[in-house]
C-alpha positions, 0 to 999 in steps of 0.5 A, a space after each residue: 615521220 622524222 628521222 628521229 621519231 624513225 631512229 625511236 622506233 628502231 631503238 625499240 624493236 631491238 630492245 623488244 628483242 633483246 628482252 626476248 633473248 634473255 626470257 629464253 637464255 633465264 629459261 635455259 637449262 645451263 646454269 651459267 647462261 642462266 646466271 648471266 642472264 639474270 645479270 643482264 637482265 638487273 643492268 637493263 632494269 636498272 638503266 631503263 629507270 634512268 633513261 625513262 624520261 629522255 624517251 617521249 614515244 616510249 610507253 611508260 616503262 614498269 619500275 619495278 627490279 628485281 632488287 628492291 632500291 632501298 636494300 643492297 643489291 642481291 648477288 646474281 644466285 638470289 634473283 629470281 627469274 620468275 621475280 622478273 617474269 611477273 615483271 615483264 607479265 606486269 609491264 605487258 599488261 599495263 603496255 595492253 591496257 594503255 594501247 586499248 586506251 589510246 586505240 579508242 582515242 586513236 579510233 576518234 580522232 580519225 573518224 574526226 579525221 574523216 568528216 574534215 576530210 568529207 567536207 573538204 577541210 583537208 588541213 583538219 583533217 591532217 590535224 586529226 590524223 596526226 593527233 591519232 598517230 601521237 597516240 598510236 603510232 601503227 595504225 596504217 589507216 591513219 598513215 593511208 588517210 593522211 597520204 591521201 589528205 596531202 594528196 588532195 593538197 598536191 603535197 605528194 610527197 609527204 603522202 609519199 612519206 606516209 605511205 611508206 609508213 602504212 607498209 611499215 605496220 602492214 607490208 600488204 597495205 594495198 591502199 598505201 600501194 594505191 596512194 603511192 601510185 597515185 602520187 608518183 603518177 602526179 610527180 611524173 615517175 611513171 615506173 615507179 607508179 606501175 611497180 606499185 600498182 604491180 604490186 597491188 596485183 601480187 598481193 591480190 589478184 581479185 583487183 585486176 580489173 582496178 590495177 588494169 585502170 590505174 596501168 592504163 591511167 599512167 600510159 595515158 599521162 605518160 603519153 600525154 606528157 610526151 605529147 606536150 614535150 614533143 609539141 613545146 619543141 616543135 612551137 619553139 623551132 617555130 613551126 608554122 602550124 604549132 605558132 598559128 595553132 598557139 595563135 589563133 587560140 589567143 585571138 578567140 579568147 578575145 571576149 564579147 565578139 560577135 558570133 560568127 567571129 568565133 564561128 569562123 575562127 573555130 572553123 579555121 582552128 578545125 582545119 589546122 587540127 591535122 597532127 597530135 602536135 595541133 591537138 596537144 597545143 590545143 590542151 597546153 593553151 587551155 583551148 577547151 576553156 577558151 571556147 566553153 567558158 566564153 560567154 557568147 558561145 555559152 549563150 548560142 548553147 542554152 539558146 532553145 530556138 537557135 537561129 541560123 548564126 547560133 546553129 552555126 557557132 554550136 556545130 563549128 564548136 562539135 566539128 572543132 571537139 571531134 578534132 581535137 579528141 580523134 586518137 587523142 585520149 588526153 584531150 577527151 578526158 580533158 573534154 568529158 572530165 570538166 562537168 559542163 561540158 559532160 552536161 552539155 554534151 548529153 543536152 546537145 544529143 536531145 537538141 530540136 536542131 537535126 545537125 547539132 544532135 548529128 555532129 553531138 552523136 558524131 562525137 560520142 560515138 568518136 569517143 566510144 570507139 575506145 576503152 577509156 572514152 567509154 569509161 569517160 561517158 560512163 563515168 560522167 555524162 548523165 547516162 539516163 538523158 544520153 538513153 531517152 536521146 539516143 532511143 528517140 533515134 529511132 525515128 530517124 532515118 536508118 543511117 542516124 538510128 543506126 548510128 545511135 544504137 551502135 553508141 547504144 551497144 558500145 555502152 551496154 557491153 561494159 560491165 559499169 553500164 551495166 551495173 549503171 543500169 541495173 541501179 538506175 532500171 526504175 528511171 529508165 524503164 519509160 525510155 526503154 518502154 518507149 521502144 516497144 510503142 514503135 511503129 516498125 513501118 516507120 522506124 528503121 528495122 535494123 536499129 529496132 532489132 539493135 535496141 531490142 538485142 541490147 534489152 534482151 542482154 541486159 535482161 538476162 540479168 536476174 535483177 535486171 529482169 525482176 524488174 522488167 516482167 513487173 512493169 505491167 507495160 513493159 510486158 503489153 509492150 513486148 505483146 503490142 509490138 509482136 502483134 503488129 509485127 505479126 502483120 506482116 512476118 516476112 517484113 518484120 522478120 528479123 524484128 519479130 526474132 529479135 522480141 522473141 528472144 527478149 520475151 524467152 528472157 522475160 519469160 525466165 521470171 517467175 511469176 509472169 506479169 500476169 496469166 493473162 499475159 502469158 495465155 496472150 503470149 501464148 496465143 501468139 506463139 502458138 500462131 507462129 509455130 505456122 511459119 516457115 522460118 526455122 529461127 522464129 520457130 525454135 524461138 516461139 517454141 522456146 519462149 511457148 515452153 516457159 508460157 504453156 504450164 501457166 494455165 491448163 486451158 492455153 494446153 488446151 488450146 494448144 493441143 487443139 492446134 496440134 502443138 504435139 505433132 508439131 514438137 515431135 517433128 521438132 525432135 525428129 528434125 530439129 537441133 538440140 535447141 529445139 528439141 530442148 523446148 520441144 520436149 518441155 513442151 511434150 512433157 507439160 502436155 502429157 503432165 496434163 492430158 492422156 490424149 496428149 501421151 496417147 498422141 506420143 505413143 502415136 507418133 513414135 510407136 516405140 518410143 526410140 526418139 524419146 528414148 534417144 534423148 536420154 543419152 544427151 549431155 543436155 540434163 534439162 533435155 534429159 530430165 523432161 524426156 524422162 518426166 514425158 517417158 513416165 507420163 506415157 507409161 500410164 498408157 495400157 501396155 506401154 511399161 510392160 512393152 519397154 521391158 524388152 528394151 534397154 530402157 530399164 538399164 539407163 533409167 537406172 544409171 540416170 536415177 543414181 547419177 550425181 546430175 547437177 539437176 536433181 530433176 533428171 534423177 527425180 524424173 527418171 526415178 518417177 518413170 523407173 517406178 512406174 516401169 518396175 510396176 509394169 505387169 508383163 504377165 500379158 506376154 507369156 512368149 516374152 517370159 520363156 524367151 528370158 527363161 532360153 536365154 538364162 537356161 544357155 547360161 550354166 556356171 555352178 554359181 550361177 542358179 539354174 533356170 529350169 523354164 517358165 510357169 503360168 500360173 501364177 505367172 513366173 521362171 522356175 529355179 533350181 532350189 536353194 535349200 538355204 535360201 538367200 544371204 539377206 535372210 540367212 544374215 539375220 539369224 545366224 552368225 558366219 564365221 570369218 571364213 566362211 564370209 570369205 568364201 562368199 565373197 568370192 564365189 560371189 565374184 567368181 559369179 559376177 566375173 563370170 557374167 561380165 566375160 560372157 559375149 555379150 556380158 550380161 549386166 546384173 544391176 540388182 546385186 544384193 543380198 536377197 539376190 545371194 542364194 545358198 545351197 545345203 553345202 552353204 556354196 553361192 549360187 548368184 540368181 540373175 536374169 537378163 531382165 531383173 524385173 522378171 518374176 522368180 517361181 
């Protein structure tokens, strides 16, 4: 936008401010201020009518004035402020209507501009955006879109002007700052470019990842710019290596020479490139294009069955690229961002010539050492083809296989690769599945483990896991590889351990590949529970804990294989992870079979091991332990024996706790219900012990205990004439004085119970246990175990 247009906009904004002030003055309580405002308004309306045609950018004004033109101007006292307000309101409505109409036209022109931009017609796009701005001058997206089109035409100055106008429309327009950053970067205004990108982060901190990439681009380009300046200086100074590099590139640019001519020249050039200066000169003198665009060299690369000379040319080029890209991120960018070279790199990695594959792998591994290099590979190479080539290295020697898997690992750790993998999994899955068909006796065990570990990490993403679990061939591949490795567990220990990790993730997905698959996996894991390796034992139990519930048949087989005894051993000697898997297996077994409950009780007579698990911070472990305890309480006399422990208080706490896993509350509640319905009548001595404890507790607001009644079984306490507060409240209306006394005396009773040593936690304070004597004084009914019956 030119200076005249900016002046017009500023004038318009000034008029808006002045009119706002006039309206406020006309509504003033001061008559003098009102009168002056009316006079000033009349003058402004007359002047605006005269000057209306002079301003092309201004929307047509309402010509209505306070005084009709055909009559003499009224005195200031006769001017009606309401008429002026009505005029302003009418004008505002007309402006709003015109704005809506212009908005529709501007949006249509914006869409036309976007279509032209997408087709690469940037000049046409600029025309459409400009027409849209003529309709409406405060649409920021038109400015930013036009700026982007100017950028494509390398008209960076105009792009910057449009970005500034977009920021006048919206000072928090991140898109404007983005284009300003790119334009300044192209103009080599590096510090300004950085400030623009940092401004984006101030406006929207969520864009930190993108801003980091933008700033990295600025750093790389500034670094490359400095390198080129230094290289120019050395070349101008006549330094031998610099001059020789330039001369040799000129020699290699000769067309239609024999392949050995180029191979020899490239090898000499490779030897010369030792420092950043030579690398930069190679780039400055278009070395990449000289090599990759040479028809003779291109034929050598494209020939399927390469002879020795063609192989020499290809290998020499790959070694040259390694030399010029080593530690030079700008050269890496120039190499990979060229579409033909990017396709070539992925193709050469699957070449039938071993030397070419090795050098291609070495080059890609070199690129992957930096974040920017990995980003280039992920953004510009055919990743499906690259992945297929990498997994094929498993059939090579240990060195090549481990190198290939190292590259695969570097890429798989990148978030962008993970996003790509998930989006393209249907096309990639055959290559991944082929890994599971590898013969562990032939392949490199360490490389195979690394590859399976990558798949395990990728399967942690639910969408990826869902695709893998839905592929029957993938699931069968896991089983098949596990079976082959079981032939020699000691030799293939690492492969089994890693594969079980992958299968654990797969088993998180419901439904499984199939019930038959889950049963077979369970059988394999039951077999592995006989291993002496702690890692394999833990992971086998982990997989089993996720597949066992798929079939009652496999639960029976597990019980026959002694799984309860093995899992109880896990609980006694294993760590928290092993305990987590073990208690889940026990919960599944005890939930279905009475024999499993009896065996748990036989191995843990007082259920002390299981009760100890309830104090864990792992909510999954606690929930399954509570479920297992509840199942075991169905065995006769178990629940009543647990009344003597503090299990009741623990279950009450868990059932009422605010846990993230609702299963903890549910399972604790079920166990609590079974405990509460336990019949303690067979243990009269226990009742006598409880009564003896409470008989020693003497306090004026605690119900006195007299003894035990054997028929019916219960504890005998003192008689309370007015019964419980629970029965009293619905019948009688208690005065406030009495209410406060009841609260006070109840508090005294609770304070007493908490003060004795050891403290007695009531755990069941409610109106039914607050009793009232004949004088309406409180006595709280309390027992060490609140589930015991009263008589």
